[in-house]
Biotite code that builds the C-alpha atoms (Angstrom):
import biotite.structure as struc

atoms = struc.array([
    struc.Atom([-18.173, -12.215, -10.735], chain_id="A", res_id=1, res_name="UNK", atom_name="CA", element="C"),
    struc.Atom([-21.195, -13.473, -8.909], chain_id="A", res_id=2, res_name="UNK", atom_name="CA", element="C"),
    struc.Atom([-22.714, -12.642, -5.551], chain_id="A", res_id=3, res_name="UNK", atom_name="CA", element="C"),
    struc.Atom([-22.758, -15.265, -2.793], chain_id="A", res_id=4, res_name="UNK", atom_name="CA", element="C"),
    struc.Atom([-24.168, -14.379, 0.659], chain_id="A", res_id=5, res_name="UNK", atom_name="CA", element="C"),
    struc.Atom([-22.995, -10.765, 0.591], chain_id="A", res_id=6, res_name="UNK", atom_name="CA", element="C"),
    struc.Atom([-19.665, -11.587, -1.020], chain_id="A", res_id=7, res_name="UNK", atom_name="CA", element="C"),
    struc.Atom([-18.338, -11.483, -4.549], chain_id="A", res_id=8, res_name="UNK", atom_name="CA", element="C"),
    struc.Atom([-16.771, -14.494, -6.212], chain_id="A", res_id=9, res_name="UNK", atom_name="CA", element="C"),
    struc.Atom([-13.793, -13.759, -8.439], chain_id="A", res_id=10, res_name="UNK", atom_name="CA", element="C"),
    struc.Atom([-12.494, -16.312, -10.903], chain_id="A", res_id=11, res_name="UNK", atom_name="CA", element="C"),
    struc.Atom([-9.344, -16.248, -12.992], chain_id="A", res_id=12, res_name="UNK", atom_name="CA", element="C"),
    struc.Atom([-7.105, -18.492, -15.037], chain_id="A", res_id=13, res_name="UNK", atom_name="CA", element="C"),
    struc.Atom([-3.430, -19.213, -14.350], chain_id="A", res_id=14, res_name="UNK", atom_name="CA", element="C"),
    struc.Atom([-0.849, -21.095, -16.324], chain_id="A", res_id=15, res_name="UNK", atom_name="CA", element="C"),
    struc.Atom([0.121, -24.403, -14.648], chain_id="A", res_id=16, res_name="UNK", atom_name="CA", element="C"),
    struc.Atom([3.545, -23.174, -13.500], chain_id="A", res_id=17, res_name="UNK", atom_name="CA", element="C"),
    struc.Atom([2.100, -20.088, -11.781], chain_id="A", res_id=18, res_name="UNK", atom_name="CA", element="C"),
    struc.Atom([-0.684, -22.150, -10.181], chain_id="A", res_id=19, res_name="UNK", atom_name="CA", element="C"),
    struc.Atom([1.789, -24.685, -8.773], chain_id="A", res_id=20, res_name="UNK", atom_name="CA", element="C"),
    struc.Atom([4.074, -21.913, -7.504], chain_id="A", res_id=21, res_name="UNK", atom_name="CA", element="C"),
    struc.Atom([1.230, -20.083, -5.758], chain_id="A", res_id=22, res_name="UNK", atom_name="CA", element="C"),
    struc.Atom([-0.193, -23.311, -4.322], chain_id="A", res_id=23, res_name="UNK", atom_name="CA", element="C"),
    struc.Atom([3.222, -24.416, -3.007], chain_id="A", res_id=24, res_name="UNK", atom_name="CA", element="C"),
    struc.Atom([3.853, -20.982, -1.471], chain_id="A", res_id=25, res_name="UNK", atom_name="CA", element="C"),
    struc.Atom([0.411, -20.892, 0.170], chain_id="A", res_id=26, res_name="UNK", atom_name="CA", element="C"),
    struc.Atom([0.922, -24.343, 1.665], chain_id="A", res_id=27, res_name="UNK", atom_name="CA", element="C"),
    struc.Atom([4.359, -23.341, 2.967], chain_id="A", res_id=28, res_name="UNK", atom_name="CA", element="C"),
    struc.Atom([2.768, -20.317, 4.679], chain_id="A", res_id=29, res_name="UNK", atom_name="CA", element="C"),
    struc.Atom([-0.029, -22.460, 6.131], chain_id="A", res_id=30, res_name="UNK", atom_name="CA", element="C"),
    struc.Atom([-2.857, -20.740, 4.261], chain_id="A", res_id=31, res_name="UNK", atom_name="CA", element="C"),
    struc.Atom([-5.330, -21.925, 1.678], chain_id="A", res_id=32, res_name="UNK", atom_name="CA", element="C"),
    struc.Atom([-5.116, -20.893, -1.947], chain_id="A", res_id=33, res_name="UNK", atom_name="CA", element="C"),
    struc.Atom([-8.282, -18.836, -1.402], chain_id="A", res_id=34, res_name="UNK", atom_name="CA", element="C"),
    struc.Atom([-6.745, -16.974, 1.557], chain_id="A", res_id=35, res_name="UNK", atom_name="CA", element="C"),
    struc.Atom([-3.546, -16.327, -0.411], chain_id="A", res_id=36, res_name="UNK", atom_name="CA", element="C"),
    struc.Atom([-5.548, -14.958, -3.355], chain_id="A", res_id=37, res_name="UNK", atom_name="CA", element="C"),
    struc.Atom([-7.589, -12.679, -1.083], chain_id="A", res_id=38, res_name="UNK", atom_name="CA", element="C"),
    struc.Atom([-4.428, -11.355, 0.563], chain_id="A", res_id=39, res_name="UNK", atom_name="CA", element="C"),
    struc.Atom([-2.764, -10.781, -2.806], chain_id="A", res_id=40, res_name="UNK", atom_name="CA", element="C"),
    struc.Atom([-5.794, -8.863, -4.113], chain_id="A", res_id=41, res_name="UNK", atom_name="CA", element="C"),
    struc.Atom([-5.984, -6.713, -0.956], chain_id="A", res_id=42, res_name="UNK", atom_name="CA", element="C"),
    struc.Atom([-2.278, -5.889, -1.143], chain_id="A", res_id=43, res_name="UNK", atom_name="CA", element="C"),
    struc.Atom([-2.462, -5.094, -4.847], chain_id="A", res_id=44, res_name="UNK", atom_name="CA", element="C"),
    struc.Atom([-5.495, -2.837, -4.407], chain_id="A", res_id=45, res_name="UNK", atom_name="CA", element="C"),
    struc.Atom([-3.956, -0.937, -1.498], chain_id="A", res_id=46, res_name="UNK", atom_name="CA", element="C"),
    struc.Atom([-0.669, -0.404, -3.327], chain_id="A", res_id=47, res_name="UNK", atom_name="CA", element="C"),
    struc.Atom([-2.388, 0.775, -6.512], chain_id="A", res_id=48, res_name="UNK", atom_name="CA", element="C"),
    struc.Atom([-5.132, 2.923, -4.972], chain_id="A", res_id=49, res_name="UNK", atom_name="CA", element="C"),
    struc.Atom([-5.197, 6.699, -5.048], chain_id="A", res_id=50, res_name="UNK", atom_name="CA", element="C"),
    struc.Atom([-4.594, 7.932, -1.506], chain_id="A", res_id=51, res_name="UNK", atom_name="CA", element="C"),
    struc.Atom([-4.729, 11.623, -2.368], chain_id="A", res_id=52, res_name="UNK", atom_name="CA", element="C"),
    struc.Atom([-8.114, 11.982, -0.659], chain_id="A", res_id=53, res_name="UNK", atom_name="CA", element="C"),
    struc.Atom([-6.986, 10.269, 2.528], chain_id="A", res_id=54, res_name="UNK", atom_name="CA", element="C"),
    struc.Atom([-6.269, 12.911, 5.211], chain_id="A", res_id=55, res_name="UNK", atom_name="CA", element="C"),
    struc.Atom([-3.471, 10.756, 6.615], chain_id="A", res_id=56, res_name="UNK", atom_name="CA", element="C"),
    struc.Atom([-1.500, 11.314, 3.401], chain_id="A", res_id=57, res_name="UNK", atom_name="CA", element="C"),
    struc.Atom([-2.485, 14.949, 2.885], chain_id="A", res_id=58, res_name="UNK", atom_name="CA", element="C"),
    struc.Atom([0.038, 16.937, 4.902], chain_id="A", res_id=59, res_name="UNK", atom_name="CA", element="C"),
    struc.Atom([-1.702, 20.199, 4.119], chain_id="A", res_id=60, res_name="UNK", atom_name="CA", element="C"),
    struc.Atom([-4.536, 19.037, 6.383], chain_id="A", res_id=61, res_name="UNK", atom_name="CA", element="C"),
    struc.Atom([-2.409, 17.567, 9.160], chain_id="A", res_id=62, res_name="UNK", atom_name="CA", element="C"),
    struc.Atom([0.533, 19.937, 9.538], chain_id="A", res_id=63, res_name="UNK", atom_name="CA", element="C"),
    struc.Atom([0.656, 23.693, 9.632], chain_id="A", res_id=64, res_name="UNK", atom_name="CA", element="C"),
    struc.Atom([4.001, 25.455, 9.989], chain_id="A", res_id=65, res_name="UNK", atom_name="CA", element="C"),
    struc.Atom([4.097, 28.869, 11.587], chain_id="A", res_id=66, res_name="UNK", atom_name="CA", element="C"),
    struc.Atom([6.813, 30.072, 9.311], chain_id="A", res_id=67, res_name="UNK", atom_name="CA", element="C"),
    struc.Atom([7.611, 28.926, 5.784], chain_id="A", res_id=68, res_name="UNK", atom_name="CA", element="C"),
    struc.Atom([11.160, 27.911, 5.054], chain_id="A", res_id=69, res_name="UNK", atom_name="CA", element="C"),
    struc.Atom([12.934, 26.337, 2.149], chain_id="A", res_id=70, res_name="UNK", atom_name="CA", element="C"),
    struc.Atom([15.256, 23.357, 2.229], chain_id="A", res_id=71, res_name="UNK", atom_name="CA", element="C"),
    struc.Atom([18.338, 25.480, 1.645], chain_id="A", res_id=72, res_name="UNK", atom_name="CA", element="C"),
    struc.Atom([18.063, 26.747, 5.230], chain_id="A", res_id=73, res_name="UNK", atom_name="CA", element="C"),
    struc.Atom([17.473, 23.398, 6.976], chain_id="A", res_id=74, res_name="UNK", atom_name="CA", element="C"),
    struc.Atom([21.039, 22.988, 8.292], chain_id="A", res_id=75, res_name="UNK", atom_name="CA", element="C"),
    struc.Atom([21.079, 26.600, 9.426], chain_id="A", res_id=76, res_name="UNK", atom_name="CA", element="C"),
    struc.Atom([17.845, 26.161, 11.339], chain_id="A", res_id=77, res_name="UNK", atom_name="CA", element="C"),
    struc.Atom([18.435, 22.668, 12.725], chain_id="A", res_id=78, res_name="UNK", atom_name="CA", element="C"),
    struc.Atom([22.093, 23.042, 13.610], chain_id="A", res_id=79, res_name="UNK", atom_name="CA", element="C"),
    struc.Atom([22.076, 26.821, 14.249], chain_id="A", res_id=80, res_name="UNK", atom_name="CA", element="C"),
    struc.Atom([24.721, 27.278, 11.575], chain_id="A", res_id=81, res_name="UNK", atom_name="CA", element="C"),
    struc.Atom([25.201, 30.460, 9.678], chain_id="A", res_id=82, res_name="UNK", atom_name="CA", element="C"),
    struc.Atom([25.823, 30.628, 5.991], chain_id="A", res_id=83, res_name="UNK", atom_name="CA", element="C"),
    struc.Atom([29.373, 31.481, 4.980], chain_id="A", res_id=84, res_name="UNK", atom_name="CA", element="C"),
])
């Protein structure tokens, strides 16, 4: 990796079949190979990242129930059914 005007340059090697497949797909989508690679890296990083520190995914910070219940009583509570 090298730094160019506040950006990092990433280089990799692909086998010819993968290169041709990616190039053909990028052209079909109307994007450059560089744009396709950037998008692929962003998607990979976001799908592999640890979101445990993100408050959006930490329900203990975003939702507080007044009363604790367990899943065995969901139908009873939601549908006002009594256990038999």
